[in-house]
C-alpha positions as CSV (number, residue, x, y, z in Angstrom):
1,M,-18.5,12.1,-8.1
2,A,-15.3,10.1,-8.9
3,K,-14.0,7.9,-6.1
4,K,-10.7,8.7,-4.5
5,N,-8.0,6.1,-4.1
6,L,-6.9,5.1,-0.6
7,I,-3.8,2.9,-0.6
8,I,-2.7,1.0,2.5
9,F,1.0,0.0,2.5
10,M,1.5,-2.3,5.5
11,D,2.1,-5.7,6.9
12,C,-0.7,-8.0,8.0
13,Y,-2.4,-5.2,9.9
14,G,-3.2,-3.5,6.6
15,W,-5.8,-6.2,5.8
16,E,-7.5,-5.5,9.1
17,I,-7.6,-1.7,8.4
18,H,-8.9,-2.6,4.9
19,H,-11.6,-4.8,6.4
20,Y,-12.9,-2.2,8.8
21,L,-12.9,0.6,6.3
22,N,-14.6,-1.6,3.7
23,I,-17.5,-2.5,5.9
24,N,-18.5,1.2,6.1
25,E,-20.9,1.7,3.1
26,N,-20.4,5.5,3.2
27,F,-16.7,5.2,3.1
28,K,-16.8,2.7,0.3
29,Y,-18.9,5.1,-1.7
30,I,-16.2,7.7,-1.5
31,Y,-13.0,5.6,-1.7
32,N,-11.5,2.7,-3.6
33,I,-9.5,0.9,-0.9
34,N,-6.4,-1.1,-1.9
35,V,-3.7,-2.8,0.1
36,I,-0.1,-3.3,-0.8
37,H,1.0,-6.1,1.5
38,L,4.5,-5.4,2.7
39,N,5.0,-9.1,3.8
40,Y,4.9,-10.2,0.2
41,Y,8.3,-8.5,-0.2
42,I,10.0,-9.6,3.0
43,I,8.9,-13.1,3.8
44,P,10.8,-15.9,2.0
45,N,8.8,-17.8,-0.7
46,S,6.3,-14.9,-1.0
47,A,5.2,-13.4,-4.3
48,F,7.8,-10.6,-4.5
49,F,10.5,-11.8,-2.0
50,N,13.4,-11.6,-4.5
51,N,12.3,-8.3,-6.1
52,T,14.7,-5.4,-6.1
53,S,12.0,-2.9,-6.6
54,L,8.3,-2.6,-6.1
55,D,6.0,-4.5,-8.5
56,D,4.7,-2.4,-11.4
57,N,1.1,-2.9,-10.2
58,D,2.0,-1.7,-6.7
59,I,3.8,1.4,-8.2
60,S,0.7,2.2,-10.2
61,L,-1.5,2.0,-7.1
62,L,0.9,4.3,-5.2
63,K,0.9,6.8,-8.1
64,S,-2.9,6.8,-8.0
65,A,-3.1,7.4,-4.2
66,D,-5.2,10.3,-3.0
67,I,-4.6,9.0,0.6
68,L,-1.7,6.8,1.7
69,I,-1.7,4.9,4.9
70,L,1.9,3.9,5.4
71,Q,3.5,1.7,8.0
72,V,6.7,3.2,9.4
73,I,9.6,1.0,8.7
74,E,12.1,1.2,11.5
75,K,15.1,-0.5,9.8
76,D,16.7,-0.2,6.3
77,R,14.6,-2.2,3.9
78,G,16.1,-0.6,0.7
79,F,13.4,0.0,-1.9
80,L,10.7,-0.5,0.7
81,N,11.9,2.4,2.9
82,N,9.2,5.0,3.4
83,D,10.9,7.8,1.5
84,N,11.1,5.6,-1.6
85,V,7.4,4.5,-1.3
86,I,6.2,8.1,-0.8
87,S,8.2,9.3,-3.8
88,F,5.8,7.4,-6.1
89,T,2.9,9.4,-4.8
90,K,4.4,12.7,-5.9
91,N,3.6,14.0,-9.4
């Protein structure tokens, strides 16, 4: 059976969710678990702070998602807005 892809698109809490899902051996057997860390795009001096779109690797992860755990963004964050992120998961 091929593993399904679970993508977590969140701030620092995403790593906590990743950790707790990853310690469950049965869950890890079924899912590849990846995190797209929102903070890398919004905190100055972070890896993708000056980006005007998602990183290509992050887009690839979103396109591969069977399950997406998405943090609700309550203010306008441009290309990071939920509608834009979800659009990558559609075929």
